[in-house]
C-alpha positions in Angstrom: 104.3 95.1 170.5 101.7 95.7 167.8 103.0 97.8 164.7 100.9 99.3 161.6 103.7 98.8 159.7 103.3 98.4 156.1 105.1 94.7 154.6 108.1 95.3 153.0 107.6 95.7 148.8 107.9 92.3 147.5 110.9 92.9 145.3 113.0 94.1 148.7 112.6 90.2 149.7 112.7 88.9 146.3 114.8 90.9 144.0 114.4 89.4 141.0 110.9 91.0 141.2 112.6 94.7 141.3 111.4 97.1 139.3 113.8 98.1 136.1 113.4 101.7 134.5 115.2 101.2 130.9 115.8 103.1 128.1 116.8 102.4 124.6 119.6 104.4 122.5 118.7 103.7 118.7 115.0 102.9 117.5 115.0 101.0 114.5 114.4 97.9 113.4 116.0 96.0 116.3 114.6 98.9 119.0 111.6 96.2 119.0 113.5 93.8 121.7 113.0 96.6 124.5 109.4 96.4 123.8 109.8 92.3 123.7 111.8 93.0 127.3 108.7 94.6 128.8 105.9 92.3 127.6 107.6 89.5 129.3 108.3 91.6 132.8 105.8 93.6 134.3 108.0 94.9 136.6 110.4 96.6 133.6 109.4 99.8 131.8 111.0 101.2 128.9 110.9 104.7 130.0 113.2 107.2 127.7 114.6 106.9 124.0 116.9 108.3 122.5 117.3 108.2 118.5 118.1 111.7 116.3 115.3 110.4 113.4 111.8 112.0 113.8 110.2 108.8 112.5 111.9 106.9 115.1 110.9 109.4 117.8 107.1 108.7 116.7 107.7 105.4 116.4 108.6 105.5 120.4 105.0 106.5 121.4 104.0 103.5 119.6 105.8 100.6 121.3 106.6 102.3 124.4 103.1 104.4 125.1 102.2 108.4 125.3 104.3 108.7 128.4 107.9 107.5 127.2 110.2 110.4 127.1 111.8 111.0 124.0 115.7 112.4 123.0 117.8 113.1 120.1 121.1 111.4 121.7 122.3 109.4 124.5 123.3 112.2 126.9 119.2 112.8 127.5 118.6 109.2 128.9 121.0 110.3 131.8 118.5 112.2 133.5 115.9 109.2 134.1 117.8 107.3 136.9 117.9 104.2 134.4 118.7 101.1 135.9 119.8 99.9 132.4 119.5 100.3 129.0 119.7 98.7 125.4 121.4 100.0 122.5 120.7 99.1 119.1 121.9 101.9 117.4 124.2 101.9 114.5 126.9 99.1 114.8 129.6 101.7 114.8 127.9 104.0 117.3 127.8 100.6 119.9 131.0 101.4 121.5 130.4 105.3 121.9 127.0 105.1 123.4 127.5 101.9 125.6 130.3 103.4 127.3 128.7 106.7 127.7 126.2 105.0 129.3 128.3 102.8 131.6 130.4 105.5 132.5 126.8 107.0 134.1 126.7 103.7 136.1 124.1 102.2 134.0 123.9 98.4 132.8 123.9 98.0 129.6 122.8 95.5 126.3 123.8 96.1 123.7 123.3 94.3 120.3 125.9 92.2 118.4 127.9 92.6 116.8 129.3 94.7 120.0 131.5 96.7 118.2 133.4 97.0 114.7 136.6 97.2 115.6 138.6 95.2 118.2 139.8 98.6 120.1 136.3 99.8 120.1 135.4 96.2 121.7 138.6 96.6 124.2 138.0 99.8 125.3 133.5 98.7 125.8 135.7 95.8 128.3 137.8 98.2 130.2 134.6 100.6 130.7 132.5 97.9 132.1 135.8 96.8 134.2 136.7 100.1 135.4 132.9 101.5 136.4 131.3 98.0 137.8 128.4 98.8 135.1 127.4 95.2 133.8 128.2 94.7 130.1 125.7 91.9 128.5 126.1 91.2 124.3 122.5 90.3 122.7 124.1 87.3 120.7 120.8 85.4 121.0 121.6 82.2 118.8 123.0 80.8 121.7 119.1 80.9 122.8 118.1 79.3 119.8 116.9 75.8 120.1 118.4 74.2 117.1 121.8 75.9 118.8 121.1 74.4 121.9 120.3 70.9 120.9 123.5 70.8 118.6 125.6 72.0 121.9 123.7 69.4 123.7 124.9 66.5 121.9 128.3 68.0 121.7 128.4 68.0 125.7 127.1 64.6 125.8 130.2 63.3 124.0 127.6 61.8 120.7 130.2 62.9 118.2 133.2 62.5 120.5 135.8 64.9 120.5 135.1 68.4 118.0 138.1 69.0 115.9 136.1 70.6 112.8 133.1 73.2 112.4 132.3 74.7 108.8 129.0 76.7 108.5 127.8 78.3 105.4 125.0 81.3 106.0 122.5 81.6 102.8 121.5 85.4 103.3 118.5 84.8 100.8 116.8 88.7 101.8 120.8 90.2 101.9 119.8 92.2 99.3 117.0 93.9 100.8 118.0 93.5 104.2 121.6 95.0 104.0 122.4 96.4 100.7 119.3 98.8 100.8 120.5 100.8 104.2 123.3 101.9 106.2 124.5 98.2 106.2 125.9 98.7 102.8 128.9 101.0 103.9 132.3 99.7 105.5 132.0 103.2 107.6 129.2 101.9 109.8 129.6 97.9 109.7 133.4 97.4 108.8 132.0 94.4 106.7 129.0 92.0 106.7 131.5 89.1 107.3 131.7 91.2 111.1 128.0 92.3 111.2 126.2 88.6 109.8 129.4 86.5 110.9 129.6 88.0 114.6 126.7 85.2 115.4 128.0 82.1 113.8 131.5 82.8 114.7 130.3 83.2 118.0 128.5 79.8 117.9 131.2 78.1 116.7 133.4 79.1 119.3 130.6 77.7 121.9 130.5 74.6 120.7 133.8 74.3 119.5 135.2 75.2 123.2 137.8 77.6 122.3 138.4 81.1 120.6 140.2 81.5 117.0 143.9 82.3 117.3 144.6 82.8 113.5 142.4 83.7 110.2 142.5 84.3 106.7 139.7 85.1 104.5 138.8 85.9 100.9 135.5 87.4 98.9 134.2 90.3 97.0 131.5 92.6 96.0 130.6 90.2 93.4 126.5 90.4 92.4 125.4 93.9 94.0 128.2 96.3 92.7 126.6 95.5 89.2 123.1 97.0 89.9 123.1 100.7 89.0 119.6 101.6 90.6 120.4 102.7 93.7 117.9 105.5 95.8 118.7 107.3 99.6 116.1 105.5 102.2 116.6 107.7 104.8 113.5 107.7 106.9 112.3 104.4 105.6 112.2 100.9 107.4 113.3 98.0 106.1 109.6 96.2 105.9 108.6 99.0 103.5 110.9 97.6 100.9 111.7 94.1 101.7 109.7 91.9 99.4 110.7 88.1 99.0 108.7 87.6 95.7 109.2 90.9 93.7 112.7 91.6 94.7 114.2 88.6 92.5 116.7 87.9 91.2 119.4 89.7 92.5 120.5 91.6 89.6 116.8 92.7 88.7 116.8 94.8 92.1 115.8 98.3 92.2 116.7 101.4 94.5 120.3 99.8 96.5 122.0 101.9 98.8 123.7 104.7 97.0 127.0 103.4 98.6 127.9 99.8 98.5 131.3 99.1 99.3 130.7 96.0 101.3 131.2 92.6 100.2 128.3 90.0 99.5 130.1 86.6 99.2 132.9 86.2 101.9 134.8 83.1 103.2 137.1 82.3 106.2 139.1 79.7 107.9 139.7 79.8 111.2 142.5 78.0 113.8 140.9 77.9 117.3 143.4 77.7 120.4 142.2 74.1 121.2 143.2 72.5 117.9 140.1 73.0 116.1 139.5 74.2 112.8 136.4 75.9 111.5 135.6 77.7 108.0 132.3 80.2 107.6 130.7 81.0 104.2 128.7 84.1 104.0 126.4 84.7 100.4 123.8 87.7 100.4 121.9 86.6 97.0 120.9 82.8 97.6 117.0 81.9 97.3 117.0 80.4 100.6 117.6 81.8 104.0 119.1 79.4 106.4 122.2 78.7 108.4 123.7 75.1 108.1 126.1 73.9 110.9 128.2 70.7 110.5 129.9 69.6 113.3 132.8 66.7 113.3 134.1 64.8 116.0 136.4 61.9 116.4 133.2 59.5 116.8 131.0 61.0 114.3 129.2 64.4 112.8 126.0 66.1 113.0 124.4 68.4 110.8 121.4 71.2 111.0 118.4 71.0 108.5 116.6 74.0 109.3 116.5 76.2 111.6 113.1 75.7 113.8 110.1 74.0 113.7 109.8 70.9 111.1 113.6 70.9 111.2 115.9 68.5 112.4 119.5 67.8 113.6 120.8 64.3 112.0 123.6 62.0 113.5 125.9 60.1 111.8 128.1 57.9 113.9 129.1 54.6 112.3 130.5 54.1 108.7 128.0 54.1 105.7 128.0 54.8 102.3 125.4 58.4 101.8 122.8 58.4 104.3 120.5 61.0 103.7 118.5 61.1 106.9 121.7 60.1 109.1 122.1 57.2 112.0 120.0 59.2 114.2 117.4 62.2 113.6 116.5 65.0 116.7 113.4 67.5 115.6 114.6 70.9 116.3 112.0 72.4 119.4 109.6 74.9 118.6 109.9 77.4 120.6 107.2 81.4 120.1 109.0 84.6 119.7 111.6 86.1 117.5 114.7 84.2 116.3 112.6 81.1 117.1 112.1 81.8 120.6 116.0 83.0 120.8 115.0 87.0 121.8 112.5 86.0 124.6 114.8 83.9 126.2 117.7 86.2 125.9 115.9 89.3 126.9 114.9 87.3 130.1 118.2 86.7 131.0 119.3 89.7 130.8 116.8 91.5 132.8 117.7 88.3 135.8 121.8 89.8 135.0 120.7 93.1 135.7 118.7 92.1 139.0 120.7 89.5 141.1 123.9 89.2 138.5 122.6 85.8 137.5 125.0 83.7 135.4 124.1 84.0 131.6 124.7 81.5 128.5 125.8 84.3 126.3 129.5 85.7 127.1 131.1 89.1 127.1 134.5 87.6 126.4 133.3 85.4 123.8 130.9 88.5 122.2 134.5 90.5 121.7 136.2 87.3 120.5 133.8 86.8 117.7 134.4 90.8 117.0 138.4 90.3 117.0 138.2 87.3 114.7 135.8 89.0 112.1 138.0 92.0 112.2 140.8 90.0 111.8 139.2 88.4 108.8 137.8 91.4 107.2 141.7 92.8 107.4 142.9 89.4 105.8 140.0 89.6 102.8 140.9 93.0 101.8 144.5 92.3 101.5 146.3 89.4 100.4 144.2 86.9 101.9 147.3 86.0 104.3 146.4 84.1 107.7 146.4 86.9 110.3 147.2 86.7 114.6 143.8 87.3 116.1 144.5 89.8 119.3 144.3 88.3 122.6 142.7 90.0 125.1 143.6 91.3 128.5 143.7 88.6 130.6 142.8 90.7 133.8 139.6 91.5 131.4 139.1 87.8 130.8 139.2 87.1 134.3 136.8 89.4 135.4 134.3 88.9 132.6 134.7 84.4 132.9 133.6 85.5 136.6 130.7 86.9 135.7 131.7 90.4 136.3 131.5 90.5 140.2 130.4 93.9 142.0 
């Protein structure tokens, strides 16, 4: 029998091509990742944006076209039959916004750190578990070529069994990026040790193959507290004031945030559940901006010099005196896109996860453990710097998320 039925849409036979209606909560600096996601996926469209600030609302049309709907708050997004949404609002708002979306059946991408407290992080996990909405945390550094290279070398056994990981983060733009806007207030970020360190703690956990169970820390507001020139920059964006040549040295900075109560220098020590020890140090007034990892095992060590094209990872795996270039050297691969190619890769992974539940390199459990480690370290740093136990995640939740959030 001959029929005139039209062929099924391509996405019905190919779930990976299914069109997606996306929303965005918080259209500030990191809101651009929603545009990056749709630029790399013509079947995905941002249809609605929520942000109370007039300038951010105007930017919505610039980023997503004149037909995008604009709302003051996350409630407005729930009328648009969204498949998924990006949460890039202020750090302390992540939990509130993500939970509202997941309770409405929307899958969620939440920028790192996923929350500013352990309680909020755990509430997000419990909500995702209870609703079946998929939760994804944007720890893009797992997709950076330099991190992938180091993780691969460790997985290949090139340093033997990992015993120690040291990370130093030189935040050369700290005075511009984190002390001239909302990041400078504890009420918004808890600490910069959490806000910035969540990335590095996640990398340490990934490469070391374990999670921190005990931590201690020290730090303080050592430089920017001496700068008296302050300015309310409400409505401005970071590109308007960031200037690497003009805004130097740090004590000559102008127009810092009216309230500064976060530390600009912090150091923490971690004991992982698999016997690995790690350290993380963060400074917001260095002249250079990059991260340096040293991974030491029973048969050698590796260390990165640079983060992208032109940089290298060096391996020392036999006894010697000082050897500048190590015993073997690996060029860091180049990749196009933000964060040395990590953002496009991360966003492709998220959209595939929404469509099919495909496995992810990122981990919701690990994102929670990064928050728990950094928040506990912050308590140590602001107390007596004594060693504190990191709260353990509910085993039922861990099993659910480690299994890939089946539904």
